[in-house]
C-alpha positions as CSV (number, residue, x, y, z in Angstrom):
1,X,154.4,99.2,26.9
2,X,157.0,100.4,29.4
3,X,156.8,104.0,30.6
4,X,160.3,105.4,30.2
5,X,159.5,108.5,32.4
6,X,158.4,106.4,35.4
7,X,161.2,104.0,34.6
8,X,163.8,106.8,35.0
9,X,162.3,107.8,38.3
10,X,162.3,104.3,39.6
11,X,166.0,104.0,38.7
12,X,166.8,107.2,40.5
13,X,168.1,109.0,37.4
14,X,166.8,112.2,35.7
15,X,164.4,111.8,32.8
16,X,165.3,113.9,29.8
17,X,162.5,115.0,27.4
18,X,161.6,117.1,24.5
19,X,158.7,119.5,23.9
20,X,156.4,119.5,20.9
21,X,154.8,122.9,19.9
22,X,154.0,122.1,16.2
23,X,151.1,119.9,15.1
24,X,151.9,116.7,13.2
25,X,153.0,113.2,13.9
26,X,156.2,113.4,11.9
27,X,157.7,116.1,14.1
28,X,157.0,114.0,17.1
29,X,158.6,111.0,15.4
30,X,161.7,113.0,14.8
31,X,161.8,114.1,18.4
32,X,161.2,110.6,19.7
33,X,163.9,109.2,17.4
34,X,166.5,111.0,19.6
35,X,165.3,108.6,22.4
36,X,164.1,111.0,25.0
37,X,162.4,109.6,28.0
38,X,159.3,111.6,27.2
39,X,157.8,113.9,24.6
40,X,155.3,116.5,25.9
41,X,152.8,117.9,23.4
42,X,151.9,121.5,24.4
43,X,148.3,122.4,24.1
44,X,148.6,125.5,26.2
45,X,151.0,127.5,24.0
46,X,151.5,125.0,21.1
47,X,149.4,124.5,18.0
48,X,148.0,121.0,18.2
49,X,144.3,120.5,18.6
50,X,142.6,117.2,19.5
51,X,142.5,115.9,15.9
52,X,146.3,116.5,15.6
53,X,146.9,115.2,19.1
54,X,146.0,111.5,18.7
55,X,148.5,110.7,15.9
56,X,151.2,112.7,17.8
57,X,150.6,110.6,21.0
58,X,150.7,107.4,18.8
59,X,154.0,108.5,17.2
60,X,155.7,109.2,20.6
61,X,154.5,105.9,22.0
62,X,155.5,103.9,18.9
63,X,159.0,105.4,19.1
64,X,159.4,104.4,22.8
65,X,158.9,107.8,24.5
66,X,156.3,108.5,27.2
67,X,153.7,110.8,25.7
68,X,152.6,113.6,27.9
69,X,150.3,116.6,27.3
70,X,150.4,120.1,28.8
71,X,146.8,120.9,28.9
72,X,145.5,124.5,28.3
73,X,144.2,124.9,31.8
74,X,143.4,123.2,35.1
75,X,140.0,121.9,33.8
76,X,138.6,118.4,34.3
77,X,137.2,118.4,30.7
78,X,140.6,119.3,29.2
79,X,142.4,116.8,31.4
80,X,139.9,114.0,30.8
81,X,139.9,114.5,27.1
82,X,143.6,114.0,26.6
83,X,143.8,111.1,29.0
84,X,140.9,109.4,27.1
85,X,143.0,110.0,24.0
86,X,145.9,108.0,25.5
87,X,148.2,110.5,27.1
88,X,150.2,108.8,29.8
89,X,150.3,112.0,31.9
90,X,149.4,115.6,32.0
91,X,151.3,118.7,32.9
92,X,148.8,121.2,34.4
93,X,149.7,124.9,34.2
94,X,149.3,127.7,36.7
95,X,148.5,125.7,39.9
96,X,148.6,128.1,42.8
97,X,147.5,126.2,45.9
98,X,146.7,122.8,47.3
99,X,143.1,123.1,46.3
100,X,144.0,123.6,42.7
101,X,146.5,120.8,42.9
102,X,143.8,118.5,44.3
103,X,141.5,119.5,41.4
104,X,144.1,118.4,38.9
105,X,144.6,115.1,40.7
106,X,140.8,114.4,40.9
107,X,140.5,115.0,37.1
108,X,143.1,112.2,36.6
109,X,141.5,109.6,38.8
110,X,138.2,107.8,38.7
111,X,135.8,107.7,41.7
112,X,136.1,107.3,44.6
113,X,139.7,108.8,44.4
114,X,138.7,111.5,41.8
115,X,136.0,112.7,39.5
116,X,137.2,111.7,36.0
117,X,134.4,110.6,33.8
118,X,134.7,107.1,32.5
119,X,135.2,106.8,28.8
120,X,138.8,105.7,28.0
121,X,138.1,105.4,24.2
122,X,141.7,105.2,23.1
123,X,143.4,104.9,26.5
124,X,142.0,101.4,27.1
125,X,143.9,100.3,23.9
126,X,147.1,102.1,24.9
127,X,147.1,100.7,28.5
128,X,145.7,97.4,27.5
129,X,142.9,97.6,30.1
130,X,139.7,99.3,30.8
131,X,140.0,98.9,34.6
132,X,139.5,102.3,36.3
133,X,142.0,101.6,39.0
134,X,144.8,100.5,36.6
135,X,144.1,103.4,34.3
136,X,144.3,105.9,37.1
137,X,147.4,104.3,38.5
138,X,149.3,104.6,35.3
139,X,148.6,108.3,34.7
140,X,151.1,110.9,35.9
141,X,149.6,114.1,37.3
142,X,152.3,116.8,37.2
143,X,151.3,120.3,38.2
144,X,153.2,123.6,37.4
145,X,154.3,126.1,39.9
146,X,155.1,129.3,38.0
147,X,153.6,132.2,40.0
148,X,154.4,134.0,43.2
149,X,151.3,132.6,44.8
150,X,152.2,129.1,43.8
151,X,155.7,129.6,45.1
152,X,154.4,130.7,48.5
153,X,152.2,127.6,48.6
154,X,154.7,125.1,47.1
155,X,155.0,123.0,50.3
156,X,151.2,122.5,50.4
157,X,151.1,121.8,46.7
158,X,153.9,119.2,47.0
159,X,152.1,117.5,49.9
160,X,148.8,117.1,48.0
161,X,148.0,113.4,47.7
162,X,148.2,112.1,44.1
163,X,150.5,114.8,42.8
164,X,153.3,112.9,41.1
165,X,155.5,115.9,40.4
166,X,155.9,119.7,40.1
167,X,157.1,121.2,36.9
168,X,158.7,124.6,37.0
169,X,157.9,127.1,34.3
170,X,160.9,129.5,34.6
171,X,159.6,132.2,32.3
172,X,156.3,132.7,34.0
173,X,157.9,132.3,37.4
174,X,160.4,135.1,36.5
175,X,157.6,137.4,35.4
176,X,155.7,136.8,38.6
177,X,158.8,137.9,40.5
178,X,159.1,141.1,38.5
179,X,161.9,139.8,36.4
180,X,162.3,139.4,32.6
181,X,161.1,136.0,31.3
182,X,163.9,133.5,30.8
183,X,164.5,129.8,30.8
184,X,168.0,130.2,32.3
185,X,167.5,131.5,35.9
186,X,170.5,133.6,37.0
187,X,169.0,136.4,39.1
188,X,169.4,135.4,42.8
189,X,165.6,135.7,43.5
190,X,164.8,133.5,40.5
191,X,167.5,130.9,41.4
192,X,166.2,130.8,45.0
193,X,162.6,130.3,43.8
194,X,163.6,127.4,41.6
195,X,165.6,125.8,44.3
196,X,162.7,126.2,46.8
197,X,160.3,124.3,44.4
198,X,162.9,121.5,43.9
199,X,163.5,121.2,47.6
200,X,159.7,121.0,48.4
201,X,159.5,118.1,45.9
202,X,162.4,116.3,47.4
203,X,160.9,116.8,50.9
204,X,157.6,115.2,49.9
205,X,159.0,112.5,47.7
206,X,157.7,113.6,44.4
207,X,159.4,114.4,41.1
208,X,160.9,117.9,40.4
209,X,160.7,119.0,36.7
210,X,161.8,122.0,34.9
211,X,161.8,123.5,31.4
212,X,165.1,124.5,29.7
213,X,166.3,125.6,26.3
214,X,169.9,124.5,26.2
215,X,172.0,121.4,27.0
216,X,174.2,123.4,29.4
217,X,171.2,124.6,31.5
218,X,169.6,121.1,31.3
219,X,172.7,119.4,32.6
220,X,173.0,122.0,35.4
221,X,169.5,121.3,36.6
222,X,169.9,117.5,36.4
223,X,173.1,117.8,38.4
224,X,171.2,119.9,41.0
225,X,168.7,117.1,41.5
226,X,165.8,117.7,39.1
227,X,164.1,114.4,38.1
228,X,162.5,115.6,34.9
229,X,164.3,118.0,32.5
230,X,163.0,119.2,29.2
231,X,166.0,120.0,27.0
232,X,164.3,121.9,24.1
233,X,161.3,122.3,21.8
234,X,160.8,121.3,18.2
235,X,160.2,124.9,17.1
236,X,163.3,126.4,18.8
237,X,165.5,123.4,17.7
238,X,164.4,123.7,14.1
239,X,164.7,127.5,14.0
240,X,168.2,127.3,15.7
241,X,169.4,124.7,13.3
242,X,168.2,126.6,10.3
243,X,169.8,129.8,11.4
244,X,173.1,128.1,12.1
245,X,173.2,126.3,8.8
246,X,172.5,129.5,6.8
247,X,175.0,131.5,8.8
248,X,177.6,128.8,8.1
249,X,176.9,128.9,4.4
250,X,176.9,132.7,4.3
251,X,180.1,133.0,6.4
252,X,178.3,134.9,9.2
253,X,179.8,134.6,12.6
254,X,176.7,135.8,14.5
255,X,173.4,134.7,12.9
256,X,170.5,137.2,13.4
257,X,167.6,135.6,15.4
258,X,164.1,136.8,15.0
């Protein structure tokens, strides 16, 4: 199957995606029916365990979206498990330096390039091959820069061989800079930090990704040169639609959000 995420990058256009926090394949099918380039299943803050993950990956793939997984931590066992399950890429949180970036890359590649243990139980079916080189080549390793330390080391992280992209976590990045968490950077320090990460990606020829929560912010980041833009999550989209519908029925001009 084609990989829409990598296809977008090859065409030089931004890839737009959606984020899955809730377990269950039907939710992923609904997200993927909107024809995003990718759907990322969040195992760091989301609710899907491994048993739920496999049908969710299958649902995204069947609907034509590239299935990614944000793993809980930068751990070879976590990364290898979701790749064996058939994820076409991982987003690795809290990467603070080049050594940690290299650790993530090595967990995605088989020897001699990495240290991933061979056992692509479902991945060999998804990719149509059990060849270690082909399997490693098709997997996207995307690391997150979302701390002050990561920001200070972003050039070295971006230069790490095998890193396909850096994904910005705006809320954690804001917290690390002493600012309130937000997915819409407006404080100058926050805006400059996000731009610095994007520029490091561009300098080293890798993808720049970012998490957003609205179409307006997503479009702004795409126009600024980000290559991978998440436009919303299933939980927030569902909650927002429910609040707006009830507010409209009740004649409320400003729905109360929990």
